[in-house]
N, C-alpha and C positions, 0 to 999 in steps of 0.2 A: 694446564694452569688451574689452580684452585680458585673457583669463582665464589667460594664462601665469603660472605661479608664479615669483615673483621671489625670489632668494636673500636671506636676511637680511643686513643690513649689520652684520657681527660687530664692526666697529671701534667701534660705539656701544653694544654689549651684551656681557655676559659672564654665563655660567651661574653662579648663586649659590645658596647654601643659606639658606633663610629659615625662621625660627621665629616663632610668635606667642606672646607672653607675657602672662599674666593675673595679677591679684591682687597687683600690685606697689604698695608704698608709695613707692618711689623707683626710679630706674633701676639703682642699685647692687644692689637686691634680686635682679636678674636673674643676678648673678654669684655663684658659690660663694665663701664667705668666704676659703678658703685661697688663692685667686688674687688677691683684693683686697689681702691682706696679704703676698703673696709678693714677695721681692726680684727674682725673675726676670720679673715682669710689671709693666707700666706702665699706669696709669689716667689717662685724659685726658677732660675735658669738651670736647665739640666741638659744632658745629652742622652739620646736614645739611639743605640747603635752608632751610626756615623752622622746622625742628624741633630741639629740644635732643636731644643724643645723648651716649653714653658709649662711648669706645673703649678696649678692653683688648687689649694686645699683649704678647707675650713668648714665652719658650721654657722648656722644662723643663731642669733641670740635666743635664749630660752624665753618663752612667752606663754601666756595662757591661751589655749585654743579658743577660737571664737565661740564654739558651741558650749563652753563651760558656763558662760553667763546665762544662756538660754536654759541649760539643764538646772542651774542653781535656782533660777526663777520659777521653774515648774515644780521642782522638788521641795523648795524652801530650805535646802541645805547647801552650804558653801561647797564648791567643787574646786579644790586647790590642786591643780595639775599644771605642769609646765613641760614643754618639749622643745627640742631644737632639731634641725635637719642638717645632716652631713652632706657635703658635696665636694666633688673633685673633678678637675678637667686637665687633661694632658694634651697640650697643643704641640704637634710635631711638624716641623717644616717639610715641605715637599719640594722636589726639584722642579724647575720650570718645565712647562710642556714644550716638546719640540714643535717647530712650525708645522702645521698640518699641510698635507699634500692638497693641492687645488683640485685633484681628481678624487679625493677620498669621499666615499659615500657617507660616512659617519665621522666627520672630522672632529666634532665637538660633543659627541654622545648626547645629543638632544638639547644643546645650548647654542646660542648665537652671540657672537661678539667676544671682546677681550675679557678674560676673567681676572687679570691682574695676578698678584702673588697668591699662591695657594698653600694650604696646610691641611693637616688632619687633626681631628679632635676626638679623643677618647674620653667619654664622660662616665662618671660613677656616682651612684646615689642620685642626688638632685643636681648633678653637675651640668645637665643640659640647660638649667636656668642661668648658668654663668655665661653662656655664649651670647654674643651680640647677633641677634637674628638677621641683621642686614647682611652678614657675611656667610650665612648658612646656605649652601648649595641645595636649593629645593629640589626634591625628587631624586637626589643622588642614590639613596638606598634602593629606591624602586628600579632605577636603571640597571643597577647590578643584578637585582632579582630577575629582571626580564632577560638578561643575558646569560644567567647561570642557572636557570630553573630547569627542572624536569618538566617538560610540557604537560605531562599527565599528573603532576604533583602539586597543583595549586590548592592551597588550603583555605585561604581567605582573601577577599578583595574588597577594598573600599573604593567607591567611585562617586563622582559628581556628574550628574546628567546636565549638560549645558542646555538650558532652556530659558524661556522667558523668566521663570523662577527656578534657579538651580536647585536640584534635588540631590541629597546625599544619602547613599545607601551603603551598608556593609553586609556581605554574604559570606557564609562559612560552610565548607564541606570538609570536616576533619579528616576523612579518609583520603582526600586528594582527588582532583578531577581536572580535566582540561578547561581552558578559559570559557569555551562556549557553554559549559554547564552552569556558569554563574550568571547567565543572562546578560553578559557584557555585549553591548552593541558597538560595532566598529564605527558607527556614526553617532556623534553627540555625547559619548561617554568619556569622561576623563578620569583615569585611575589615579588614586592618591596614596594607596597603601597596599602592599602585597605580602602574603605569607606563603612561601613555597618550599617544597623539597628541592634542594639543589646543591651545587658545589662550585666554588671558585677554584679553577685549576691552580695547583701549586700550594694550596692552603690545606693544612690538615695532614695527619699521619696515615690516612687511608683514603680510598676512593669512595667511601660510603657517603651518601647524601646527608645533609643536615638541614635544619630549618633555617631559612633565610627570611628575615623580616625586613622589608624595605619600604620606607616612606622617604622623609627627608634624611633620616638616619638609617644606617644598616646595622642590624643585629646578627652576629654570627660568632662561632668560636674562633678565637685568634690565639696566636702563640703567646705564652707567658714570658718567653725570653726576648730580650731587647733586639738582638741581631735578627732573629727569626721573625719578630714582629715587623721590622722594617721590610723584610722580604715579603711578608704577607701584604703589606700596604702597596708595595710595588706590583704584586699580582692583581690586587683589586684595581689599581690604576690601569693596568693592561686590559683588564676585563671591560673597562669603560669604552675602549676603542673597538670592541667586537660588535658584531651584529646581534640583534635579538635572537634567542634560541630558536624561534620558529616565526613564520610569517604571521601566524595567529597572534603571538605575543607582540609582534612588531606593531600591531594595531593599538597597543597601549601607548605608543609614542608618536601619535599623529600630530601632536602639538609640540613645537620647539620653543624653548625659553629665549626671550630677547634680552641681550645684554649690551647692545650698542647704546651708548649714552645719548647720542643725538636722536636716535629713533625712539628711545624711551621718553625723551622730552616732548617729542611730537605727540606721542600717544597720551602722555599725561595731560597735555593741553586739550586734547579731545575729551578726556575724562572730566576735566574741570568745566568744559562747556556743558557737558551732560548734567553735572551736579548743579550748575547754575540755571538750567532750563526748568520751565514750569512742569514739563512732562517729559520724562526720559525712559521710554519703555525698555531700552536695552541696558539700563542700570538697575541692579537688584542687590539684595542682601545675600551673602553667602557665608554661613558659619564656618570658621576654620576648625572643623571637628577634630582633625588629627592633632592640633595643638590643645584644644579643649580637653580631649581625652587624657593627655599626658598629665594634666594638672588635677585630675581626680574630680570629685564632686564639686560642681559650680552652682552657686545659688544667688550670686549677685555680681555686679560689675561697677567700675568707676571709669569715667572718661578722663584720661590724662591729657594735658595740653589745653584745658579749659579752666575757667575760674571756679567752676563747680567743684565742691569738695564732698558732696553727698554720695553715698553708695546707693545704687539703684538695684531693684529686684531683677533677678534672673539674667537674661542676656539682652544686648542692645537691639533696637529695631533699625531699619534703614534710615528713618527720620532722625533717630538719635545720633547716628554717625554723621549724617550730612548737615544737620542744623548748624553746628559750630563753624563749618566751612562756608556755608552760605551767608553767615552773619558778617564776615569780613569782606573787604573790597576784593575786586577781581584780581588785582595785582598781588594780594596777600594770600590767596587761596591755596596755592601750591605749597607754600611754606606751612600754612596751617594744617593742611592734609598730612604733610610729612611729619609734623610734630604730634598730631593727634594719635592717641593709642588707647587701647582698652586694657584695664587691669581686672583680672578675675578674682573673686573671693569665694570662699566656701559658703559663706552666708553674709547677710547684710550687717550682722553684729560683729563680724571679724574685723580687727584693726589692721592686720597685715595681709597683703594680697597673697594668693596662692600661685600666681603666675607672674612672669616678667611682663613688661609692656608689649602688647601685641599690636603692631601698627594697624591703623584704621584701614589701610588698603587691603589688608588680609580679610576684611569683613565685607568687601565689595566684589561684585561680579559685573563685568561690562564687556561689550563687544563693539568694535569699530573697524574702520578700513583705512589703510594708507596705500595709495596707488591701487593695484589690483589684488592686494593681499588682505586677508581677514585676520584680525588680532583679538585676543581675549585677555582680560585681566582676571586672574585667578590666584588666590592665596597670596596677594600682594605683588605678584610678578606678571609681566606681560608674556603672552605666548602667541606665536605665529602659527597659523594653520598650515600644515604641510601642503605644498602645491598638489601633490598626488592625491592627498586626502580631499582637498577642495575640488579637484577634478572628479573624484568619485561621487561627491555630493551632487555636483552639477549633472553628471552623467545619469545618475539614478533619477534625479528630478526630471530631466528632459525625457527619459524613457516613460515616466508616468504621464507627462503631458502629451507625448506622441500617441498614446492610446486613443486620444480624441475624447470628446465630451459624452459619448454614448448616445446622447439625445441629438436628433437631427438639427433642430432649430430652437434656440431659446430667445425669448424677447429681451431687448435691452431694458435696462432699469432707468426709467424716466422719472427724475425727481423734480416735482413742480415747486418752484420757489414761492413761498407765501409770506407776505409782509405782515407786521403787526403781532398781536398776542398769540395768534394761532400758529406761528412759525415753529415753536418748540414742539407743540403737539403734533404738527404735521411731520416733523423730523422723526419723532418717535414712532409714528405709524408708517413711515416710508417703506420699511422692510416688509411689514405685514401687507401693505398694499401691493408690493411687487410679488410677494408669494401668492397672494390671491390671484393675481393676473397670470402668474406662471402655472398655477394649478389649473386654471380655466383653459389655458392654451394647450396643456398636455393631457387634459382629461383626468387629472389627478385630484387629490384631496389636500386642502391646506390645513396643516396642523401646527402652524406657527403659534407660539405662546400657549400651546395645549400640552401641559406637562403630564407625564406618565410616571407614576410611582412604582417602586419595586421593593423587594425584600431588603435591599441594601440602601437604595436611594429613596428614603421615606418622603422627602420633600418633592421628589419628582425630577425627571429630566425630559428634555425635548426629544421625542422619538425622531423627528425630522421636521423640516419646514413644509415639504410637499411629499406626499406618498402616492406612488403609482401602484396599480393592482398586480403588477408582475414582480413585486418585491424590490422595486427601486426606491431607495430612501434618499431624498434630495435635501442637502443642507446648503443654506444661502447666507452670505455675509459680504458687506462692503469692506474690502481689505485695503486699508491705506497705511497700515503699520503692522509690526510683528504681533502685537497683542491680539487684535481681532482675528488675525490669521491663525494664531495658536489656539485661540478659543474655538474657532470653527472646527479645526482638526480634532481637538479634544472632545468637542460635542459629538462629532461623528463616531469617534472611537468608543466613547462611553455608551452611546445609544446602541451601537452594534453589539457590544459585549453584553449589555443588559438584555436586549431583546433576543439574543441568540440562545440564552440559557435560562432566563428567569421567567417562569410560568406566570407569576404575578404580574410582571411587566407586560407580557403578551396579553393577558386577560384585560388589563387596564387600557392597553392600546385598542383592543376590540371595542371597549366601552366608549373610547373617544371617537372611534369611527362611527359607532351607532349614534352618538350625539350630533354628528354632522348629517344625519339622515341617510347614511349609507349602510349596506349590508356587510358586516365584517368578513363573512365567508367569501366575499369577492376579492379580498386582499390577503397577501402573504404577511403574516405577523412577524416572521423572521427575515431579516435583510438578506437578499441575494446579491445585491450590488449597492454601492454608495456613489452618488454623484455629488461632488463638492463644487458649488457654484461660487466663484470668486469674482466680485464686481470691483471695478476701478474706474475712476474718471480719467479722461485723456485718451488712453489706449488700453486694450485688454492686457491682462497679465500674461507673462510667459514664464518658462522655467527660470530664465536668467534674471528676471526682475523680482523674484521672490527674495525676501530676506534670508540670510544664511541660516539662522536658527529655524526659520520656517521651512527651508529646504530640508534641514536635518530632521525636523519633526515630521514632515510629510513622508520622507523615506522610511522612517522608523514606524510610523503609524500605519502606513500602507502595508508594510511587511506584517504587522500584527493583525490587521484586518484580513489579509490574504491567508494567514494561517487558520483563520476561521472560515475559509472558503468563500469569502466575500470579495468580489471584484470592485476596484476603486477607479473612478474616472474624475478628471478635473475639467470643469467647464468655465472658462474665462468669459465674462461679459462686460459690456460698457455700462457705466452709470452716467447718464447725461442730466444736465440741469435745464429745465424748461421754464420760460416765463409764464405766469398765470394768464388765463384768457383775458381778464380785465386789463392787465398790463399790455397785452398784445393789441387790444382794441384802442387803448390810449395812444400807443405808438402809431397805429394806423391813422387816427384822426390828426395827429401832429404832422404826419407826412402830407395828408391831404391839405391841411391849412397852409403848408409851405409850397404846395403845388408840386410835390415830388412823387 
């Protein structure tokens, strides 16, 4: 057999952008109403192969670009330019899915619940703007890429790190590499876009790999002939039922989309409760970057679904999104949230938006629980954490706790309640008081609130709360929510990284030790181990009582610290509330007066 790679016959194929659509009553549902009724767009019923299809073509009205006014104002010369944008979408019906086997491991390829009537959408030019985003199957293109990739041929990955404040990153290795080379963590990372070398079986004229770009849409070469194109679509549909190409790539699908309407209603109710609460640490802003990128340069936005007509600068904040929802009654909030959307503009002077309405939900990140399952709101859709994934998180967390606290005996944190004006001051000093007590009991040095500056952190970081002379760095926090727990873990990670490599930080730590009247030569300035003391009222924390995000953060950050040869231990303690001495004496006198 001749193994020489044969170039593709490009005359028979062309790269296209393909979407999968779900929940349609008719093919017309796939298109936004404004384009069905627009004079500039034509709607035609056509046939592609043996399938009914709908073709929408047209262009926007010619208009002055928003920047022409700015340019004219700066230059003092009129700028007479007009442009229009061509767009087309071909909506092709899909045959109904067969009933999945109850024993199938991947019955819905990463989705949960009934999808309704399905269709394919091929978009050209700005055709993706014609699609009704409510029917776009999020992550479809990525699921194909995961199943059809060369495991060593990943070129680019975009990911959201699920944390108290979701973080979005994009990494690129043009020559191709395995997933592990991109720093993707199997805990806490949610992939949103992939570019891989791969091949969908049955598509193309050779076995040579092509570039597959997968996010919500799939970009790949497809046949130019109608009958062959339908065959290509069937092959893509068949690929959805396959397992991921490798176990490593399967880690990209640890979260499954929820599509059961009753379950979504329950989850939405929990989201609305969080929106209405004064403090919701599990609710955060999350930019839909994959959408923003499609619409080019963005310099302004407008909230649709409100009475406000002004364009605002740059991108919305969490407060901007939530404020209109909070202003209406509780009974109206779900309807308000569903109607609220963001329109993007190239700049604040532009009259016409550069994007369709992006639902407000796509700008929110949230986590909650139903029963024994954990759910996440991401990109406007609800995801359920895979049970195996959840078990891995718990197992790794328990293993960390089972190492023990390293230190034999830690004192409980006794918080003395003080009435009157000094109560707030006492509360602020409570942690410092405990750390001083802890340092004394362990023969260590209290460094709470003593910042150490470095080459990178000019304003300083806390080296630790208590330092022992054997290189043990102790970090302490009262943990009653995910926010302080995440802060505690981040503090330990940043401190360890800085003090392990930054000579300036080590020198400044030595100065802090000297300020406390101790000899720096008696202490290790680089951490050998980290002890994280987590205090809670009622009963001590254990692995199962930590928040899910905290468990994920703990596993990830412990792994990072151990790569630096630093051992990590968790020390749960109790925080108790004690009555002040004067109050105790008053109670005693009261008992004596009653003869008790």
